[in-house]
C-alpha positions as CSV (number, residue, x, y, z in Angstrom):
1,M,-24.5,39.0,23.6
2,T,-28.6,37.5,25.2
3,P,-30.9,37.1,22.9
4,R,-34.9,39.0,23.7
5,S,-36.2,35.2,23.4
6,V,-35.8,31.6,23.5
7,C,-37.2,28.3,23.3
8,I,-36.5,25.8,25.1
9,L,-37.8,22.3,23.8
10,G,-39.3,20.0,26.9
11,A,-38.4,16.5,27.2
12,G,-41.1,15.0,26.3
13,P,-43.6,11.4,28.2
14,I,-41.3,10.4,30.9
15,R,-38.9,7.3,30.3
16,I,-36.1,5.1,31.7
17,G,-33.0,7.1,31.5
18,Q,-34.9,10.7,30.4
19,A,-37.4,11.3,33.7
20,C,-37.2,14.2,36.4
21,E,-33.9,15.7,35.8
22,F,-34.6,17.1,32.5
23,D,-37.7,18.5,33.9
24,Y,-35.9,20.5,36.8
25,S,-33.0,21.3,34.0
26,G,-35.7,23.0,32.2
27,V,-37.6,25.0,34.5
28,Q,-34.4,25.8,36.4
29,G,-33.2,27.4,32.5
30,V,-36.7,29.0,32.1
31,K,-35.6,30.8,35.8
32,A,-32.5,31.6,34.5
33,L,-33.3,33.3,31.2
34,K,-35.9,34.8,32.9
35,E,-33.7,36.8,35.7
36,E,-31.2,37.8,32.2
37,G,-34.7,39.2,30.6
38,C,-35.9,36.8,28.2
39,R,-38.9,36.1,26.8
40,V,-39.2,32.1,27.6
41,I,-41.4,30.0,25.1
42,L,-41.4,26.4,26.1
43,V,-42.2,23.3,24.0
44,N,-43.4,19.9,25.7
45,S,-45.6,17.5,25.0
46,N,-46.1,16.3,28.3
47,P,-48.5,18.0,30.5
48,A,-47.6,16.7,34.1
49,T,-44.2,18.2,34.0
50,V,-43.5,21.0,36.4
51,M,-42.1,22.7,33.2
52,T,-45.6,22.6,32.0
53,D,-46.8,25.2,34.4
54,V,-48.6,28.0,32.9
55,R,-47.3,30.2,34.7
56,L,-43.0,29.5,34.3
57,A,-42.8,30.2,31.2
58,D,-43.7,33.0,29.3
59,R,-45.5,31.7,26.3
60,T,-46.6,27.2,26.8
61,Y,-47.3,24.8,24.1
62,V,-48.0,21.6,24.9
63,E,-48.0,20.1,21.7
64,P,-46.1,17.0,20.2
65,L,-42.3,17.6,19.9
66,D,-41.9,16.7,16.5
67,L,-41.0,19.1,13.2
68,R,-44.0,19.8,12.1
69,T,-45.2,21.0,15.1
70,V,-42.1,22.8,16.9
71,T,-41.6,24.5,13.5
72,A,-45.2,25.3,13.3
73,V,-44.7,27.2,16.7
74,L,-41.3,29.0,15.9
75,E,-43.1,30.4,12.9
76,K,-45.5,31.7,15.1
77,E,-43.1,32.8,18.5
78,R,-40.3,33.9,16.4
79,P,-37.0,33.4,19.3
80,E,-34.1,34.7,18.8
81,A,-32.6,31.2,19.7
82,L,-33.2,27.5,20.5
83,I,-31.7,25.5,23.2
84,P,-32.5,21.7,22.8
85,T,-29.9,20.7,25.6
86,L,-32.3,20.8,28.5
87,G,-34.7,17.9,27.0
88,G,-32.9,15.1,26.5
89,Q,-32.5,12.7,23.8
90,T,-36.1,13.7,22.6
91,A,-34.8,18.0,22.5
92,L,-31.2,16.9,21.5
93,N,-32.6,15.0,17.8
94,L,-35.9,17.2,17.4
95,A,-32.7,20.1,17.2
96,V,-30.8,18.1,14.3
97,E,-33.7,17.8,12.6
98,L,-34.5,21.8,12.6
99,E,-31.6,22.2,11.7
100,V,-31.1,19.4,8.6
101,S,-34.5,20.8,7.5
102,G,-33.8,24.5,7.3
103,V,-35.8,25.6,9.8
104,L,-33.7,27.4,11.6
105,D,-31.9,29.3,9.4
106,R,-34.9,30.0,7.6
107,L,-35.6,31.8,10.5
108,G,-32.4,32.9,11.7
109,I,-32.9,30.8,15.0
110,A,-29.4,30.5,16.1
111,L,-29.4,26.8,18.8
112,L,-28.0,27.4,22.1
113,G,-25.9,24.8,24.0
114,A,-24.9,22.9,21.7
115,S,-24.0,22.9,17.8
116,A,-26.7,20.0,15.7
117,R,-22.5,19.5,14.3
118,S,-22.0,18.7,18.1
119,I,-24.5,16.5,18.4
120,R,-24.5,14.4,15.5
121,L,-21.0,13.8,16.9
122,A,-21.8,13.2,20.2
123,E,-24.9,10.5,19.5
124,D,-23.3,9.2,15.7
125,R,-21.9,6.2,17.7
126,E,-19.0,5.8,14.9
127,A,-18.8,9.4,14.5
128,F,-17.5,9.8,18.6
129,R,-15.6,6.1,18.0
130,Q,-13.4,8.3,14.9
131,A,-12.9,11.4,17.3
132,M,-12.3,9.7,20.5
133,E,-9.5,8.1,17.5
134,S,-8.2,10.8,16.2
135,A,-7.8,13.0,19.5
136,G,-5.1,9.3,20.3
137,L,-7.6,8.4,22.9
138,P,-8.3,4.3,23.3
139,V,-11.1,2.9,22.1
140,L,-12.7,-1.1,22.5
141,P,-12.8,-2.8,19.2
142,A,-16.6,-1.7,17.6
143,R,-18.3,-1.5,14.1
144,T,-21.5,0.0,13.5
145,V,-23.7,-1.7,11.8
146,G,-27.0,-1.0,10.1
147,S,-28.7,-5.0,9.9
148,V,-28.7,-7.8,11.9
149,E,-26.5,-9.6,9.2
150,E,-23.4,-7.0,9.8
151,G,-24.2,-7.2,13.3
152,L,-23.6,-10.9,13.6
153,A,-20.5,-10.9,11.5
154,A,-19.3,-8.0,13.5
155,A,-19.6,-9.7,16.6
156,E,-17.5,-12.9,14.9
157,E,-14.9,-10.8,14.2
158,I,-14.5,-9.2,17.6
159,G,-15.9,-11.7,19.7
160,L,-18.1,-12.3,22.0
161,P,-20.1,-11.1,24.6
162,V,-20.3,-7.8,23.0
163,I,-22.0,-4.3,24.0
164,L,-24.7,-3.0,22.2
165,R,-25.2,0.7,21.9
166,P,-27.3,2.5,19.5
167,S,-27.2,5.6,17.5
168,F,-29.2,8.5,18.9
169,T,-30.6,7.1,22.1
170,L,-30.8,7.8,25.7
171,G,-30.4,5.9,29.0
172,G,-29.2,2.6,27.0
173,W,-32.7,2.5,25.1
174,G,-32.4,-0.1,23.0
175,G,-28.6,-0.9,23.5
176,G,-27.7,-3.9,26.0
177,T,-25.4,-7.1,26.2
178,A,-25.0,-10.4,24.3
179,A,-23.0,-13.5,25.2
180,T,-24.4,-15.9,22.8
181,V,-25.5,-15.7,18.5
182,E,-29.4,-16.0,19.9
183,E,-29.2,-12.7,22.7
184,L,-27.0,-10.3,19.7
185,R,-29.7,-11.5,17.2
186,D,-32.2,-10.0,19.6
187,Q,-30.6,-7.1,20.3
188,L,-29.9,-6.2,17.2
189,R,-32.9,-6.4,16.4
190,R,-34.0,-3.8,19.5
191,G,-31.1,-1.6,18.8
192,L,-31.6,-0.8,15.3
193,E,-35.7,-0.5,15.9
194,A,-34.6,2.4,18.4
195,S,-32.4,4.3,16.7
196,P,-33.8,6.7,14.5
197,A,-30.7,6.0,12.3
198,H,-30.7,2.4,12.7
199,T,-27.6,1.4,13.0
200,V,-26.0,-0.2,16.6
201,L,-22.3,-0.1,17.4
202,V,-21.3,-3.2,18.5
């Protein structure tokens, strides 16, 4: 059954790995939902996008993409569903926050496109690795770490060079490779800082 009203979360500021493709997908999502007769509410903190054109959605909020602000919009607009999958990493992380905080349950809002559990599984590097292993798929040796010291120990066990992937980031943000201990220390600091969960897969 098609919901009568849907809120789409935008991507916020344009960044490397999260730019115009999310604006394009958001615009297409709004158009498709409107063709189905849905009332569309859009929240995006970036006014320099096509998706925030006030002629596109039924209601457009150019507001910060944070838990407090989006909760206030959801309380005011009362959409039946929320689509975070058109807004990149920012929207995905925010959808998980909304679910964990109980906002979605309290307001009776369904997540469309991906469940919070699926988002967490795909974005948590360790959980994803475990899911692939349990499915019998080959994965590289890896360890999830929460500190520079743990990362150094993991790299010693695995062997240099290593690839570093912070959890809950997109487009390589905070990630990279390290062939020396000095590079590894620098990459670990950047990766741990970039990850909202403060974890990095080495």
